[in-house]
N, C-alpha and C positions, 0 to 999 in steps of 0.2 A: 254399739250404743254410742249414742251422740254427745257431746260435751254438754250441749244443750240441755239432754235430758238428765246428767251428770248434777249440774248446775242447778237444776229445779228439786232434783232431790235433796241434794247440800242447804237450799235456801229453805226447803220445807222443814229439815232438820234443825237449821238454826233458830226459825220461828218455833218451833215447839220447845227447844231449850231455852231460848231468850225470848217469851212473849212479849214483851214490851217493844222488841225490835220492829221498827217500820220495815215492812218490804222492800220499799225503795230505797233505804239505806244500804241494803246488802248487794256489793256491787263486786265485781272482779277484782278490782283493785286494792280492796278492803282486806285486812285480817281479820282473823277471826277476834284476836286481841282489840283490835279496834274498835272492834262492834261492841266491846265490854264481854267477853267470854272469857271468865277465869280459866285455869288450866280443866277443870274439872268438866265444866261445859265443852270444852275445845276436844277433849276426848271424847264426850258424850256424842257430840255432834259428830267426829270422825266415825267413831266405831260405829253409829247408826247408818252414815252412808254407805260404808263399805259394805254392812251387811245387807243395805236395800238394793245394791248392785252387784254382790256375790264376789267380791274379792277380799284378799287379807293382805295387809302391809303393816310392816313395825311401826311403831308409834314415834320411833326414830327418824325414821325415813319420812314420814308425813310433817313431821315439826320442821325441817328443811324447807317446806312452802312457804314463803314470804308472805305469801299472800292468797285469797280463795280462789284465784284464776288460778296458781301454781298449783294448789290442791287438785283442782279440777282436771288439769293437765296429767297430774301423777295419776289420780283414778282411773282415767282414759288410758293412757298408756299401760298401766297393771291390765284392766281389763281387755285390753286389745291384745296385748301378750299372751294373757289365760287362754283366752279364744272365744 
């Protein structure tokens, strides 16, 4: 599974949870908080993305990602290790 694919899924989930968010504002260097996602929104986005790519990670671990790019890297690494 490629990082681009994970980013695409994450972006789709961000738009679903934050429908007012223009797609062009969703960039790897932005954080979900900077995009206006509250804590419940962030949890929903992360959980939906993990379900879509078939991984499980603790919310504590995902909270350590400083931005969307780090979240994509984390998901990619967990998926790669899971086989």
